[in-house]
All heavy atoms as an XYZ file, in Angstrom:
854
protein
N     -47.968     46.028     34.111
C     -47.064     45.236     34.890
C     -45.773     44.837     34.126
O     -44.767     44.880     34.639
C     -47.860     43.972     35.401
C     -47.036     43.041     36.204
S     -46.741     43.608     37.862
C     -45.839     42.300     38.516
N     -46.052     44.446     32.832
C     -44.902     43.921     32.085
C     -44.219     45.077     31.271
O     -43.240     44.817     30.565
C     -45.331     42.836     31.133
O     -46.274     43.414     30.260
C     -45.902     41.639     31.812
N     -44.669     46.316     31.431
C     -44.136     47.406     30.654
C     -42.716     47.557     31.109
O     -41.785     47.926     30.270
C     -44.853     48.633     30.825
C     -44.938     49.197     32.271
C     -45.860     48.845     33.144
C     -44.048     50.024     32.863
N     -45.628     49.496     34.350
C     -44.461     50.229     34.218
C     -42.873     50.725     32.473
C     -43.799     51.015     35.143
C     -42.167     51.527     33.394
C     -42.614     51.587     34.679
N     -42.300     47.375     32.393
C     -41.001     47.559     32.884
C     -40.017     46.495     32.288
O     -38.892     46.723     31.975
C     -40.926     47.542     34.398
C     -41.438     46.270     34.987
C     -42.632     45.919     35.396
C     -40.629     45.116     35.282
N     -42.747     44.686     35.846
C     -41.491     44.113     35.765
C     -39.286     44.752     35.157
C     -41.084     42.826     36.222
C     -38.811     43.596     35.465
C     -39.693     42.546     36.010
N     -40.605     45.241     32.076
C     -39.746     44.252     31.435
C     -39.415     44.635     29.966
O     -38.197     44.483     29.563
C     -40.525     42.939     31.451
C     -39.770     41.731     30.832
C     -38.511     41.409     31.459
C     -40.757     40.565     30.744
N     -40.375     45.143     29.266
C     -40.086     45.541     27.898
C     -39.107     46.755     27.892
O     -38.199     46.910     27.095
C     -41.355     45.941     27.172
C     -42.132     44.845     26.743
C     -43.275     44.325     27.414
C     -41.830     43.878     25.723
N     -43.612     43.217     26.650
C     -42.839     42.857     25.704
C     -40.782     43.757     24.868
C     -42.790     41.829     24.804
C     -40.765     42.744     23.905
C     -41.763     41.793     23.932
N     -39.271     47.595     28.831
C     -38.356     48.873     28.988
C     -36.981     48.305     29.219
O     -36.047     48.892     28.640
C     -38.833     49.741     30.139
C     -37.980     50.994     30.351
C     -38.135     51.863     29.083
C     -38.437     51.717     31.560
N     -36.732     47.337     30.122
C     -35.461     46.820     30.416
C     -34.824     46.165     29.212
O     -33.673     46.281     28.914
C     -35.500     45.896     31.659
C     -34.227     45.135     31.794
C     -35.853     46.638     32.906
N     -35.670     45.371     28.478
C     -35.203     44.700     27.222
C     -34.791     45.681     26.204
O     -33.729     45.430     25.528
C     -36.234     43.742     26.733
C     -36.551     42.448     27.526
C     -37.701     41.693     26.903
C     -35.299     41.613     27.611
N     -35.517     46.738     25.982
C     -35.166     47.775     25.026
C     -33.879     48.486     25.418
O     -33.019     48.666     24.544
C     -36.387     48.740     24.814
C     -35.910     49.968     24.006
C     -37.451     47.991     24.082
N     -33.732     48.825     26.674
C     -32.512     49.525     27.103
C     -31.341     48.609     26.930
O     -30.215     48.989     26.614
C     -32.660     50.004     28.554
C     -33.765     51.124     28.627
C     -31.419     50.371     29.267
C     -34.150     51.641     29.917
N     -31.525     47.275     27.341
C     -30.428     46.302     27.248
C     -29.992     46.203     25.694
O     -28.802     46.073     25.347
C     -30.837     44.962     27.736
N     -30.992     46.138     24.820
C     -30.659     46.047     23.401
C     -29.947     47.292     22.915
O     -28.993     47.122     22.186
C     -32.011     45.787     22.580
N     -30.365     48.417     23.399
C     -29.672     49.664     22.905
C     -28.216     49.701     23.466
O     -27.258     50.145     22.905
C     -30.442     50.896     23.391
C     -31.779     51.117     22.670
C     -32.511     52.303     23.249
C     -31.490     51.422     21.168
N     -28.022     49.220     24.746
C     -26.661     49.216     25.293
C     -25.840     48.205     24.571
O     -24.631     48.501     24.309
C     -26.787     48.786     26.818
N     -26.351     47.084     24.180
C     -25.611     46.051     23.459
C     -25.149     46.654     22.100
O     -24.035     46.488     21.591
C     -26.417     44.813     23.304
C     -25.768     43.731     22.478
C     -24.505     43.210     23.282
C     -26.711     42.549     22.242
N     -26.211     47.348     21.439
C     -25.858     47.970     20.177
C     -24.757     48.991     20.281
O     -23.852     49.053     19.412
C     -27.167     48.585     19.563
C     -27.068     49.139     18.145
C     -26.699     48.099     17.169
C     -28.292     49.838     17.800
N     -24.818     49.757     21.372
C     -23.747     50.811     21.505
C     -22.358     50.162     21.805
O     -21.384     50.596     21.257
C     -24.102     51.683     22.737
N     -22.441     49.074     22.565
C     -21.099     48.379     22.775
C     -20.549     47.740     21.540
O     -19.386     47.807     21.325
C     -21.302     47.263     23.883
C     -21.489     47.769     25.350
C     -21.776     46.670     26.240
C     -20.282     48.518     25.768
N     -21.375     47.111     20.725
C     -20.961     46.525     19.507
C     -20.460     47.550     18.528
O     -19.439     47.417     17.833
C     -22.045     45.742     18.824
C     -22.407     44.407     19.552
C     -23.654     43.769     18.822
C     -21.211     43.440     19.490
N     -21.125     48.742     18.487
C     -20.695     49.852     17.559
C     -19.312     50.390     18.077
O     -18.442     50.687     17.234
N     -19.188     50.538     19.426
C     -17.852     50.998     19.977
C     -16.771     50.109     19.607
O     -15.658     50.431     19.255
C     -18.006     51.229     21.380
C     -16.792     51.784     22.166
C     -16.529     53.188     21.540
C     -17.070     51.866     23.616
N     -17.009     48.736     19.772
C     -16.019     47.825     19.480
C     -15.612     47.778     18.023
O     -14.458     47.696     17.642
C     -16.545     46.381     19.902
C     -15.570     45.284     19.633
C     -16.085     43.954     20.223
N     -15.107     42.894     20.027
C     -15.458     41.665     19.606
N     -16.674     41.411     19.346
N     -14.553     40.787     19.476
N     -16.579     47.868     17.140
C     -16.389     47.929     15.713
C     -15.616     49.143     15.329
O     -14.657     49.089     14.566
C     -17.728     47.941     14.892
C     -17.686     47.887     13.415
C     -16.867     46.637     12.919
C     -19.051     47.973     12.868
N     -15.898     50.290     15.992
C     -15.202     51.514     15.670
C     -13.693     51.431     16.109
O     -12.781     51.736     15.326
C     -15.759     52.657     16.500
C     -15.056     53.926     16.404
C     -14.167     54.453     17.261
C     -15.161     54.872     15.324
N     -13.705     55.645     16.840
C     -14.262     55.933     15.685
C     -15.850     54.865     14.141
C     -14.062     57.046     14.779
C     -15.646     56.014     13.344
C     -14.787     57.074     13.639
N     -13.501     50.745     17.250
C     -12.075     50.571     17.681
C     -11.314     49.612     16.816
O     -10.115     49.883     16.477
C     -12.065     50.037     19.178
C     -12.429     51.105     20.134
C     -12.486     50.574     21.554
N     -12.866     51.615     22.450
C     -13.248     51.405     23.738
N     -13.281     50.195     24.139
N     -13.557     52.369     24.559
N     -11.962     48.585     16.434
C     -11.287     47.555     15.503
C     -11.039     48.264     14.115
O     -10.017     48.018     13.552
C     -12.170     46.398     15.283
C     -12.016     45.448     16.510
C     -12.710     44.201     16.232
C     -12.543     43.225     17.422
N     -11.325     42.495     17.467
N     -11.871     49.092     13.723
C     -11.652     49.798     12.357
C     -10.533     50.755     12.462
O      -9.743     50.894     11.557
N     -10.408     51.422     13.643
C      -9.236     52.333     13.821
C      -7.947     51.639     13.906
O      -6.932     51.993     13.216
C      -9.409     53.141     15.115
C     -10.371     54.205     15.046
C     -10.583     54.989     16.287
C      -9.420     55.189     17.127
N      -9.744     56.009     18.427
N      -7.912     50.408     14.457
C      -6.732     49.518     14.527
C      -6.383     49.058     13.108
O      -5.208     49.081     12.697
C      -6.939     48.368     15.575
C      -5.818     47.400     15.318
C      -6.946     48.877     16.998
N      -7.406     48.701     12.362
C      -7.156     48.202     11.001
C      -6.622     49.261     10.152
O      -5.619     49.082      9.321
C      -8.535     47.683     10.373
C      -8.392     47.194      8.926
C      -7.461     46.015      8.831
C      -9.746     46.844      8.496
N      -7.097     50.489     10.219
C      -6.653     51.564      9.393
C      -5.184     51.875      9.823
O      -4.272     52.255      8.931
C      -7.519     52.860      9.547
C      -8.867     52.636      8.867
C      -9.727     53.927      9.071
C      -8.661     52.555      7.409
N      -4.805     51.824     11.096
C      -3.425     52.084     11.548
C      -2.519     51.052     10.970
O      -1.418     51.320     10.517
C      -3.442     52.087     13.104
N      -2.977     49.744     10.982
C      -2.171     48.682     10.355
C      -1.952     48.963      8.851
O      -0.888     48.715      8.348
C      -2.730     47.338     10.686
C      -2.602     46.923     12.111
C      -1.197     46.589     12.434
O      -0.517     46.036     11.594
O      -0.874     46.794     13.616
N      -3.007     49.338      8.216
C      -2.875     49.582      6.767
C      -1.948     50.725      6.475
O      -1.131     50.617      5.487
C      -4.303     49.816      6.174
C      -5.172     48.630      6.014
C      -6.562     49.073      5.510
C      -4.648     47.598      5.172
N      -2.018     51.806      7.311
C      -1.026     52.864      7.091
C       0.422     52.433      7.349
O       1.274     52.803      6.630
C      -1.422     53.993      8.086
C      -0.646     55.268      7.849
C      -1.072     56.338      8.757
O      -2.264     56.338      9.259
O      -0.302     57.213      9.059
N       0.535     51.567      8.411
C       1.964     51.076      8.605
C       2.446     50.267      7.497
O       3.613     50.279      7.040
C       2.013     50.280      9.971
N       1.557     49.409      6.904
C       1.962     48.597      5.737
C       2.170     49.473      4.531
O       3.153     49.136      3.719
C       0.793     47.578      5.405
C       0.669     46.370      6.365
C      -0.547     45.577      5.944
C       1.990     45.562      6.252
N       1.497     50.527      4.404
C       1.753     51.463      3.319
C       3.232     52.067      3.453
O       3.937     52.209      2.451
C       0.736     52.608      3.313
O       1.029     53.502      2.337
N       3.488     52.479      4.665
C       4.899     53.029      4.898
C       5.884     51.954      4.683
O       6.999     52.301      3.992
C       4.943     53.602      6.317
C       6.357     53.987      6.693
C       3.927     54.796      6.433
N       5.689     50.814      5.104
C       6.603     49.713      4.817
C       6.753     49.411      3.370
O       7.929     49.165      2.955
C       6.173     48.414      5.538
C       7.005     47.164      5.465
C       8.381     47.490      6.073
C       6.356     46.002      6.060
N       5.698     49.441      2.567
C       5.744     49.237      1.183
C       6.604     50.314      0.488
O       7.341     50.064     -0.435
N       6.394     51.570      0.967
C       7.212     52.650      0.381
C       8.671     52.434      0.694
O       9.524     52.670     -0.235
C       6.702     54.003      0.898
C       5.360     54.374      0.360
C       4.787     55.625      1.009
O       5.440     56.202      1.832
O       3.641     56.029      0.725
N       9.007     52.123      1.889
C      10.423     51.817      2.263
C      10.984     50.684      1.448
O      12.159     50.746      1.025
C      10.518     51.554      3.785
C      10.325     52.819      4.563
C      10.367     52.580      6.149
N      11.474     51.680      6.460
C      11.468     51.001      7.635
N      10.480     51.093      8.479
N      12.557     50.267      7.904
N      10.236     49.686      1.276
C      10.689     48.524      0.579
C      10.861     48.845     -0.925
O      11.868     48.413     -1.537
C       9.592     47.342      0.676
C      10.027     46.054     -0.036
C      11.205     45.494      0.648
C       8.939     45.001      0.133
N       9.984     49.645     -1.502
C      10.152     50.089     -2.885
C      11.449     50.968     -2.998
O      12.072     50.960     -4.018
C       8.950     50.740     -3.369
O       8.809     51.981     -2.758
N      11.728     51.782     -2.023
C      12.941     52.589     -2.113
C      14.171     51.701     -1.979
O      15.173     51.983     -2.674
C      12.903     53.549     -0.878
N      14.071     50.584     -1.260
C      15.326     49.784     -1.127
C      15.477     48.934     -2.406
O      16.612     48.797     -2.987
C      15.114     48.735      0.046
C      16.174     47.727      0.008
C      15.184     49.587      1.388
N      14.336     48.395     -2.973
C      14.487     47.450     -4.107
C      14.517     48.288     -5.488
O      14.931     47.705     -6.418
C      13.288     46.481     -4.157
O      12.062     47.243     -4.254
C      13.276     45.557     -2.940
N      14.027     49.461     -5.403
C      14.045     50.323     -6.601
C      12.896     50.096     -7.511
O      12.864     50.560     -8.651
N      11.927     49.285     -7.108
C      10.739     49.094     -7.881
C       9.585     49.853     -7.308
O       9.583     50.233     -6.110
C      10.356     47.618     -7.924
O      10.068     47.108     -6.630
N       8.560     50.119     -8.184
C       7.413     50.871     -7.596
C       6.472     49.890     -7.035
O       6.327     48.777     -7.420
C       6.756     51.546     -8.872
C       7.583     52.641     -9.447
C       6.781     53.472    -10.456
O       5.580     53.468    -10.400
O       7.407     54.063    -11.301
N       5.800     50.423     -5.997
C       4.680     49.565     -5.394
C       3.616     49.387     -6.410
O       3.379     50.173     -7.220
C       4.326     50.346     -4.080
C       4.607     51.767     -4.526
C       5.872     51.695     -5.371
N       2.800     48.343     -6.251
C       1.681     48.103     -7.148
C       0.646     49.225     -6.928
O       0.552     49.776     -5.863
C       1.127     46.689     -6.771
C       1.544     46.512     -5.327
C       2.911     47.258     -5.200
N      -0.141     49.495     -8.028
C      -1.115     50.599     -7.874
C      -2.179     50.107     -6.876
O      -2.496     48.929     -6.783
C      -1.657     50.673     -9.306
C      -1.352     49.335     -9.951
C      -0.131     48.824     -9.331
N      -2.804     51.152     -6.227
C      -3.781     50.708     -5.285
C      -5.013     50.130     -5.933
O      -5.319     50.509     -7.058
C      -4.081     52.036     -4.561
C      -3.727     53.090     -5.524
C      -2.618     52.538     -6.272
N      -5.728     49.246     -5.258
C      -6.976     48.631     -5.784
C      -8.112     49.672     -5.633
O      -8.348     50.088     -4.512
C      -7.262     47.290     -5.161
C      -6.104     46.332     -5.458
C      -8.572     46.715     -5.561
C      -6.199     44.993     -4.696
N      -8.781     49.936     -6.651
C      -9.930     50.880     -6.593
C     -11.221     50.016     -6.481
O     -11.433     49.225     -7.394
C      -9.941     51.835     -7.808
C     -11.151     52.735     -7.755
C      -8.660     52.582     -7.912
N     -12.083     50.276     -5.505
C     -13.239     49.587     -5.500
C     -14.143     49.786     -6.719
O     -14.120     50.907     -7.338
C     -14.057     50.089     -4.245
C     -12.934     50.694     -3.448
C     -11.873     51.116     -4.371
N     -14.987     48.830     -7.151
C     -15.673     48.907     -8.364
C     -16.630     50.048     -8.424
O     -16.909     50.700     -9.412
C     -16.405     47.627     -8.598
N     -17.236     50.465     -7.207
C     -18.155     51.511     -7.264
C     -17.524     52.877     -7.401
O     -18.235     53.879     -7.694
C     -19.048     51.500     -6.036
C     -18.360     51.688     -4.717
C     -18.100     52.992     -4.171
C     -17.811     50.621     -3.976
C     -17.379     53.191     -3.016
C     -17.142     50.824     -2.834
C     -16.968     52.159     -2.304
O     -16.302     52.253     -1.158
N     -16.153     52.888     -7.331
C     -15.447     54.194     -7.495
C     -14.784     54.258     -8.912
O     -14.222     55.266     -9.268
C     -14.404     54.351     -6.450
C     -14.916     54.588     -4.937
C     -13.750     54.666     -4.066
C     -15.708     55.803     -4.928
N     -14.799     53.074     -9.568
C     -14.142     53.040    -10.876
C     -14.855     53.835    -11.942
O     -16.070     54.093    -11.856
C     -13.974     51.606    -11.297
N     -14.220     54.227    -13.041
C     -14.771     54.884    -14.097
C     -15.749     53.989    -14.886
O     -15.499     52.758    -14.922
C     -13.688     55.458    -15.054
N     -16.756     54.503    -15.547
C     -17.665     53.599    -16.304
C     -17.047     52.820    -17.385
O     -17.365     51.664    -17.667
C     -18.646     54.611    -16.937
C     -18.661     55.806    -16.038
C     -17.253     55.918    -15.535
N     -15.939     53.347    -18.077
C     -15.165     52.598    -19.025
C     -14.524     51.370    -18.448
O     -14.469     50.274    -19.005
N     -13.905     51.476    -17.235
C     -13.305     50.418    -16.616
C     -14.295     49.306    -16.191
O     -14.043     48.130    -16.305
C     -12.512     50.939    -15.297
C     -11.920     49.811    -14.566
C     -11.463     51.914    -15.738
N     -15.417     49.860    -15.710
C     -16.494     48.838    -15.357
C     -16.999     48.116    -16.541
O     -17.176     46.925    -16.563
C     -17.660     49.541    -14.609
C     -17.169     50.077    -13.303
C     -18.772     48.637    -14.421
C     -18.164     50.957    -12.558
N     -17.195     48.756    -17.679
C     -17.629     48.134    -18.903
C     -16.571     47.120    -19.373
O     -16.919     46.048    -19.841
C     -17.865     49.186    -19.930
N     -15.323     47.472    -19.284
C     -14.247     46.542    -19.654
C     -14.267     45.315    -18.825
O     -14.107     44.203    -19.327
C     -12.897     47.256    -19.670
C     -11.669     46.348    -20.025
C     -10.380     47.140    -19.852
O     -10.321     48.331    -19.812
O      -9.404     46.370    -19.630
N     -14.387     45.449    -17.512
C     -14.434     44.408    -16.575
C     -15.648     43.525    -16.873
O     -15.552     42.213    -16.824
C     -14.454     44.860    -15.106
N     -16.796     44.056    -17.209
C     -17.933     43.249    -17.437
C     -17.698     42.506    -18.815
O     -18.107     41.296    -18.914
C     -19.140     44.170    -17.614
C     -19.688     44.634    -16.286
C     -21.000     45.393    -16.416
N     -21.408     45.895    -15.100
C     -22.197     46.824    -14.929
N     -22.600     47.633    -15.812
N     -22.632     47.106    -13.722
N     -17.086     43.105    -19.755
C     -16.790     42.435    -21.046
C     -15.782     41.274    -20.821
O     -16.116     40.180    -21.321
C     -16.202     43.385    -22.051
C     -15.817     42.806    -23.347
N     -16.868     42.384    -24.201
C     -14.677     42.548    -23.906
C     -16.229     41.854    -25.288
N     -14.887     41.994    -25.107
N     -14.768     41.442    -20.002
C     -13.855     40.444    -19.697
C     -14.542     39.217    -18.978
O     -14.373     38.029    -19.242
C     -12.665     40.902    -18.823
C     -11.549     41.463    -19.664
C     -10.465     41.817    -18.773
N     -10.965     42.933    -17.943
C     -10.393     43.315    -16.787
N      -9.373     42.749    -16.354
N     -10.895     44.328    -16.084
N     -15.454     39.617    -18.067
C     -16.245     38.580    -17.292
C     -17.136     37.783    -18.261
O     -17.141     36.602    -18.117
C     -17.010     39.214    -16.176
C     -17.748     38.190    -15.348
C     -18.441     38.872    -14.180
N     -19.001     37.894    -13.270
C     -20.171     37.348    -13.428
N     -20.952     37.663    -14.426
N     -20.620     36.439    -12.499
N     -17.748     38.446    -19.148
C     -18.630     37.767    -20.091
C     -17.760     36.871    -20.983
O     -18.249     35.682    -21.307
C     -19.381     38.839    -20.990
N     -16.623     37.319    -21.466
C     -15.738     36.406    -22.238
C     -15.313     35.206    -21.401
O     -15.300     34.049    -21.870
C     -14.494     37.188    -22.670
C     -14.741     38.100    -23.863
C     -13.479     38.824    -24.273
O     -12.390     38.399    -23.850
O     -13.581     39.696    -25.049
N     -14.938     35.385    -20.162
C     -14.426     34.304    -19.301
C     -15.604     33.313    -19.123
O     -15.470     32.120    -19.185
C     -13.998     34.840    -17.956
C     -12.673     35.541    -18.037
O     -11.917     35.357    -19.038
N     -12.351     36.305    -17.064
N     -16.789     33.818    -18.861
C     -17.972     32.879    -18.710
C     -18.219     32.141    -19.930
O     -18.548     30.979    -19.956
C     -19.254     33.684    -18.180
C     -19.063     34.204    -16.806
C     -20.341     35.111    -16.527
C     -19.088     33.093    -15.818
N     -18.119     32.843    -21.121
C     -18.335     32.222    -22.363
C     -17.314     31.013    -22.556
O     -17.624     29.940    -23.033
C     -18.328     33.157    -23.501
C     -18.935     32.745    -24.833
C     -19.046     33.858    -25.833
N     -18.232     35.031    -25.717
C     -18.627     36.209    -25.211
N     -19.917     36.332    -24.812
N     -17.785     37.239    -25.201
N     -16.050     31.361    -22.362
C     -15.016     30.402    -22.459
C     -15.186     29.185    -21.537
O     -15.002     28.016    -21.892
C     -13.648     31.005    -22.255
C     -13.255     31.881    -23.364
C     -11.934     32.632    -23.037
O     -11.276     32.418    -22.027
O     -11.552     33.603    -23.833
N     -15.549     29.461    -20.262
C     -15.789     28.394    -19.319
C     -16.930     27.505    -19.693
O     -16.909     26.285    -19.635
C     -16.086     29.014    -17.944
C     -14.839     29.577    -17.237
C     -15.228     30.239    -15.950
N     -15.856     29.266    -14.975
C     -16.375     29.521    -13.891
N     -16.558     30.769    -13.593
N     -16.924     28.631    -13.133
N     -18.020     28.160    -20.271
C     -19.184     27.391    -20.773
C     -18.753     26.454    -21.914
O     -19.191     25.321    -21.940
C     -20.264     28.302    -21.181
C     -21.577     27.727    -21.394
C     -22.715     28.821    -21.730
N     -22.700     29.885    -20.865
C     -22.453     31.123    -21.213
N     -22.279     31.454    -22.506
N     -22.497     32.138    -20.309
N     -17.930     27.061    -22.808
C     -17.480     26.194    -23.946
C     -16.623     25.028    -23.431
O     -16.765     23.895    -23.909
C     -16.616     27.091    -24.964
C     -16.068     26.284    -26.088
N     -16.832     25.800    -27.083
C     -14.816     26.025    -26.349
C     -16.079     25.166    -27.875
N     -14.820     25.219    -27.506
N     -15.687     25.309    -22.526
C     -14.842     24.199    -22.023
C     -15.598     23.147    -21.288
O     -15.419     21.948    -21.437
C     -13.715     24.752    -21.042
C     -12.699     25.594    -21.723
C     -11.504     25.831    -20.881
N     -11.827     26.406    -19.624
C     -11.765     27.721    -19.298
N     -11.360     28.606    -20.152
N     -12.050     28.120    -18.073
N     -16.631     23.607    -20.547
C     -17.499     22.679    -19.844
C     -18.295     21.727    -20.876
O     -18.500     20.559    -20.678
C     -18.475     23.380    -18.913
C     -19.255     22.508    -18.067
C     -20.095     23.218    -16.922
N     -20.801     24.347    -17.468
C     -20.659     25.675    -17.153
N     -19.750     25.978    -16.302
N     -21.500     26.521    -17.659
N     -18.776     22.392    -21.927
C     -19.449     21.670    -22.983
C     -18.533     20.662    -23.638
O     -18.940     19.539    -23.904
C     -20.025     22.710    -23.980
C     -20.744     21.982    -25.119
N     -21.965     21.336    -25.037
C     -20.407     21.831    -26.455
C     -22.330     20.813    -26.137
N     -21.391     21.107    -26.998
N     -17.390     21.089    -23.957
C     -16.363     20.120    -24.562
C     -16.091     18.938    -23.663
O     -16.036     17.783    -24.016
C     -15.075     20.883    -24.974
C     -13.940     19.973    -25.364
C     -15.373     21.868    -26.053
N     -15.953     19.203    -22.336
C     -15.630     18.140    -21.359
C     -16.854     17.218    -21.362
O     -16.690     16.001    -21.303
C     -15.321     18.756    -20.051
C     -13.956     19.206    -19.846
C     -13.576     19.456    -18.368
N     -14.621     20.135    -17.594
C     -14.599     21.412    -17.348
N     -13.773     22.181    -17.944
N     -15.621     21.984    -16.708
N     -18.060     17.770    -21.251
C     -19.223     16.955    -21.165
C     -19.341     16.103    -22.421
O     -19.727     14.932    -22.394
C     -20.511     17.808    -20.986
N     -19.108     16.690    -23.619
C     -19.241     15.870    -24.876
C     -18.234     14.821    -24.909
O     -18.593     13.720    -25.274
C     -19.039     16.836    -26.066
N     -16.928     15.043    -24.413
C     -15.960     13.973    -24.336
C     -16.425     12.889    -23.457
O     -16.224     11.751    -23.586
C     -14.656     14.580    -23.962
N     -16.943     13.295    -22.251
C     -17.357     12.212    -21.299
C     -18.485     11.425    -21.839
O     -18.542     10.178    -21.746
C     -17.819     12.965    -20.041
N     -19.486     12.032    -22.530
C     -20.603     11.344    -23.134
C     -20.086     10.380    -24.190
O     -20.580      9.245    -24.351
C     -21.703     12.163    -23.704
C     -22.472     12.792    -22.592
C     -22.756     14.165    -22.570
C     -23.132     12.020    -21.584
C     -23.591     14.695    -21.574
C     -23.874     12.529    -20.597
C     -24.190     13.946    -20.633
N     -19.145     10.791    -25.011
C     -18.606     10.006    -26.087
C     -17.823      8.735    -25.429
O     -17.979      7.685    -25.907
C     -17.615     10.779    -26.959
N     -17.084      8.996    -24.397
C     -16.463      7.901    -23.686
C     -17.438      6.910    -23.037
O     -17.213      5.753    -23.227
C     -15.527      8.552    -22.574
C     -14.532      7.626    -21.944
C     -13.519      8.269    -21.046
N     -14.160      9.234    -20.108
C     -14.042     10.623    -20.173
N     -13.268     11.183    -21.121
N     -14.583     11.383    -19.317
N     -18.513      7.439    -22.514
C     -19.555      6.622    -21.971
C     -20.230      5.742    -23.054
O     -20.466      4.589    -22.855
C     -20.605      7.357    -21.190
C     -20.018      8.034    -20.006
C     -18.846      7.855    -19.343
C     -20.701      9.131    -19.249
N     -18.734      8.706    -18.271
C     -19.894      9.455    -18.176
C     -21.955      9.704    -19.310
C     -20.233     10.521    -17.276
C     -22.290     10.657    -18.455
C     -21.414     11.007    -17.441
N     -20.556      6.384    -24.171
C     -21.094      5.645    -25.282
C     -20.096      4.508    -25.805
O     -20.557      3.483    -26.168
C     -21.424      6.605    -26.432
C     -22.782      7.274    -26.224
C     -23.287      8.047    -27.444
N     -23.705      9.394    -27.088
C     -22.944     10.390    -27.172
N     -21.699     10.385    -27.612
N     -23.366     11.618    -26.730
N     -18.829      4.982    -25.949
C     -17.863      4.004    -26.394
C     -17.779      2.735    -25.449
O     -17.565      1.645    -25.897
C     -16.534      4.705    -26.546
C     -15.482      3.906    -27.238
C     -14.213      4.675    -27.510
N     -13.588      5.130    -26.233
C     -13.425      6.464    -25.869
N     -13.819      7.365    -26.662
N     -12.828      6.728    -24.717
N     -17.884      2.947    -24.184
C     -17.900      1.895    -23.119
C     -19.185      1.185    -23.026
O     -19.366      0.192    -22.361
C     -17.486      2.446    -21.830
C     -15.986      2.963    -21.797
C     -15.791      3.633    -20.429
C     -15.030      1.880    -22.040
N     -20.280      1.717    -23.713
C     -21.545      1.050    -23.729
C     -22.315      1.410    -22.371
O     -23.269      0.678    -22.061
N     -22.035      2.456    -21.846
C     -22.735      2.855    -20.625
C     -24.064      3.643    -20.851
O     -24.924      3.707    -19.969
C     -21.831      3.705    -19.685
C     -20.556      2.996    -19.175
C     -19.682      3.949    -18.409
C     -20.927      1.784    -18.328
N     -24.074      4.207    -22.090
C     -25.300      4.921    -22.453
C     -25.684      4.558    -23.840
O     -24.898      3.997    -24.567
C     -25.085      6.496    -22.422
O     -24.152      6.782    -23.308
C     -24.808      6.999    -20.958
N     -26.913      4.791    -24.207
C     -27.312      4.526    -25.595
C     -26.932      5.630    -26.422
O     -26.505      6.699    -25.992
C     -28.821      4.276    -25.616
O     -29.486      5.492    -25.111
N     -27.146      5.488    -27.776
C     -26.788      6.562    -28.731
C     -27.638      7.741    -28.466
O     -28.810      7.685    -28.036
C     -26.932      5.973    -30.137
N     -27.142      8.868    -28.868
C     -28.028     10.133    -28.674
C     -29.230     10.077    -29.450
O     -29.259      9.600    -30.609
C     -27.080     11.248    -29.058
C     -26.036     10.627    -29.932
C     -25.929      9.197    -29.491
N     -30.298     10.637    -28.901
C     -31.602     10.724    -29.581
C     -31.537     11.901    -30.538
O     -31.006     12.946    -30.306
C     -32.729     10.919    -28.644
C     -32.895      9.751    -27.601
C     -33.893     10.115    -26.706
N     -33.762      9.162    -25.494
C     -34.448      9.218    -24.499
N     -35.371     10.108    -24.290
N     -34.354      8.245    -23.479
N     -32.193     11.662    -31.729
C     -32.211     12.748    -32.696
C     -33.423     13.649    -32.618
O     -34.338     13.350    -32.077
C     -32.128     12.223    -34.091
């Protein structure tokens, strides 16, 4: 008795999935057309100003292993520097709090 209800629900879900896929496809085509128009505009602008357009951004999964290793190294350095700055700020705050008598002396 309820098999027809399940059948209708499955067909409705498939139809909704098809509609969403079609909408996504159309929006993707519009986005690519806009990007192409912006690329042409950038080329025209570079011809007028005499400067070269910036190099295209390459997604990380398409980058060469050396570029990825360099980016990871820079990220590790940035994180290390941020950690050091955070530690210095915390130490300054604790010293200020101790000077004001808000905390006791550090435990050894």
